[in-house]
Kinemage of the C-alpha trace (Angstrom):
@kinemage 1
@onewidth
@group {chain A} dominant
@subgroup {mainchain}
@vectorlist {calphas} color= white
{ca unk a 1} P 24.889 50.639 78.535
{ca unk a 2} L 27.271 50.177 81.477
{ca unk a 3} L 29.782 47.493 80.517
{ca unk a 4} L 33.054 48.941 81.789
{ca unk a 5} L 35.019 46.088 83.358
{ca unk a 6} L 32.484 43.442 82.297
{ca unk a 7} L 33.217 40.421 80.094
{ca unk a 8} L 31.091 39.850 76.977
{ca unk a 9} L 30.914 36.930 74.575
{ca unk a 10} L 29.956 37.812 70.980
{ca unk a 11} L 29.123 35.218 68.333
{ca unk a 12} L 29.717 35.978 64.659
{ca unk a 13} L 32.279 38.444 65.961
{ca unk a 14} L 34.844 38.455 63.149
{ca unk a 15} L 32.934 40.514 60.600
{ca unk a 16} L 29.978 42.789 59.983
{ca unk a 17} L 27.498 43.507 62.751
{ca unk a 18} L 29.243 41.173 65.199
{ca unk a 19} L 32.560 42.958 64.709
{ca unk a 20} L 30.872 46.367 65.110
{ca unk a 21} L 29.265 45.184 68.343
{ca unk a 22} L 32.646 43.959 69.639
{ca unk a 23} L 34.220 47.342 68.928
{ca unk a 24} L 31.332 49.175 70.625
{ca unk a 25} L 31.771 47.017 73.736
{ca unk a 26} L 35.523 47.617 73.756
{ca unk a 27} L 34.940 51.372 73.334
{ca unk a 28} L 32.857 51.253 76.523
{ca unk a 29} L 35.530 49.406 78.513
{ca unk a 30} L 34.407 45.772 78.265
{ca unk a 31} L 36.594 42.742 77.660
{ca unk a 32} L 35.308 40.597 74.792
{ca unk a 33} L 35.563 36.969 73.713
{ca unk a 34} L 35.110 36.831 69.933
{ca unk a 35} L 33.540 33.596 68.673
{ca unk a 36} L 33.451 32.886 64.953
{ca unk a 37} L 33.795 29.862 62.697
{ca unk a 38} L 36.068 31.733 60.269
{ca unk a 39} L 39.552 31.286 61.744
{ca unk a 40} L 41.336 33.695 59.383
{ca unk a 41} L 38.771 36.486 59.788
{ca unk a 42} L 38.754 35.965 63.550
{ca unk a 43} L 42.508 36.213 63.856
{ca unk a 44} L 42.569 39.268 61.581
{ca unk a 45} L 39.829 40.946 63.620
{ca unk a 46} L 41.608 40.227 66.895
{ca unk a 47} L 44.862 41.653 65.521
{ca unk a 48} L 43.121 44.813 64.295
{ca unk a 49} L 41.293 45.270 67.601
{ca unk a 50} L 44.488 44.625 69.573
{ca unk a 51} L 46.088 47.525 67.680
{ca unk a 52} L 43.278 49.822 68.883
{ca unk a 53} L 42.736 48.416 72.381
{ca unk a 54} L 44.790 46.455 74.911
{ca unk a 55} L 45.476 42.925 73.615
{ca unk a 56} L 44.468 41.323 76.922
{ca unk a 57} L 40.923 42.702 76.460
{ca unk a 58} L 40.136 40.356 73.559
{ca unk a 59} L 40.146 36.612 73.060
{ca unk a 60} L 39.347 34.798 69.803
{ca unk a 61} L 37.799 31.324 69.870
{ca unk a 62} L 37.283 29.565 66.539
{ca unk a 63} L 34.051 27.556 66.658
{ca unk a 64} L 30.630 27.067 65.106
{ca unk a 65} L 28.109 27.784 67.851
{ca unk a 66} L 25.414 25.847 65.959
{ca unk a 67} L 27.425 22.701 66.764
{ca unk a 68} L 27.112 22.104 70.538
{ca unk a 69} L 29.878 19.482 70.446
{ca unk a 70} L 32.361 22.221 69.520
{ca unk a 71} L 31.582 23.988 72.787
{ca unk a 72} L 30.814 21.125 75.159
{ca unk a 73} L 33.432 20.954 77.878
{ca unk a 74} L 35.617 23.578 76.217
{ca unk a 75} L 37.689 25.204 78.919
{ca unk a 76} L 39.157 28.627 78.435
{ca unk a 77} L 41.113 30.991 80.598
{ca unk a 78} L 38.615 33.797 80.474
{ca unk a 79} L 39.250 37.501 80.241
{ca unk a 80} L 38.597 38.060 83.934
{ca unk a 81} L 41.567 35.858 84.763
{ca unk a 82} L 39.687 32.791 85.968
{ca unk a 83} L 39.210 29.449 84.300
{ca unk a 84} L 35.718 28.943 82.893
{ca unk a 85} L 33.948 26.208 81.015
{ca unk a 86} L 31.901 27.071 77.942
């Protein structure tokens, strides 16, 4: 998989399979937005990943992706340096 320099968005990213997928993407050079409804686990995961990789390569967004209202119109400064709307 060629993801070096690409930006990925992973849901359920704070723990388990999602977290493993995030780390695999980071290992291959991607920047990753971690989405998870568990704020504490998300922040802990971001901190642990920031210790292994460059902090500017990860972004944590606390949300429940099964609730569209939590994402509607949400603007973020994405990892590629440009403003995006989720």
